[in-house]
N, C-alpha and C positions, 0 to 999 in steps of 0.2 A: 504495500498503499505506500503509494506516494506521502508525503508531507503535505502533501497539497488537501490530496483526498483527507485523509486526516482531518488538519486541520477542521475545510471543510464541516465532516461528520462532528468535530466535539463543539462547533458554535455554534449548529442546528442549518447550514448552510446547504440549498441546492449539491449534490451534484451537476448539472447541466452548467452550473456556474465556470468551474473547472475544466470540463473538460475537452477546450482547448489550447489548456497551459499545457507545456510540456514540464516533466517531474524536474525538477533541481538538481540538478548534479553530487554527486556524493562528495566528500571530503576531498579525497584524495585524484579526483577529475577536477574541480576548483583550484586546488595546490597547481595542477599538473599545467591546467589554461592562467594563470595568473604566472608562477613562472617563465612560463614561454612568453607572453604580455612583459613581463620586466626586460627577461633577456633579450626582447627586440627593442625595448626604450633603450638599454643600457650598450648594445650596439650602434646605433642610432648618435647615440651622441659618442661614445668616438668616433666617429667617423667625422663632428662637431667639430668635437677640439682635435681633430685633424687637420680640419678646413681653416679653423680660428689659430692655429700652431705657425699654417704653410701663408699662411697670410700678416699673418706676424714678420715673418720674418722672410719677407717678399722686398727686395730691395724698393724703395720707394719710387726711382725712375716705369723702374718696370711696374708698378702699381697703377702709377698715373695711368702707363700705355695699356695694361687689362683695364681701367676702371675706362679709359677714355669712349666717349660717345661722340666717336667720328660720322660723321656723316656727308664728308665731300667727297663729289666729284672728282674725282680726279681725274679724266681725259677733259672734264670739261673749266676746271682748275687749268688745264695745262694750255688748252686751248686763249683761256682769259689771259693768262700768264704770255700764251705770247704775244696776243692784241696789246699786253701796255709793258710791252718793252723789256721782259722777264727772262732771260737764257735758259730754257728747262731741254729738258730731254723723250722721248718717246713715253720712256719707261721707270721705272724702279720706282725711289725718296722721292716726296717732291723739299725741299729746301723751306724748312719752319716759316723761314721768313716770306718764302711766296705762301704759302698755304695762307699764313695771320690774312696776309695784304688780299685776299682772295677771299674770305671769311670778313673781312670790314667794307669789301665793298660786294658783299649777298644783300 
């Protein structure tokens, strides 16, 4: 007899009220489920701690590059630079002073 059924009989509630309820898991099952949940949380915490340590040890210049929201269309920036007297290559890195000037003009 499940605990719900026993409780319903003790307080005089009809069994039909509890027909759709699943039985309460036993202590061993609950302990196992709780243990699994705790392990999952601890694993996620370890991942988060590792990420925080990585961020804390990342050099500031790299942090800036990784976090920058660079929305420059480099082909348009190169075309703008040529039209405005700057000398730029067809590929590769766009010099900072040209990129800054392009962004100011936009």
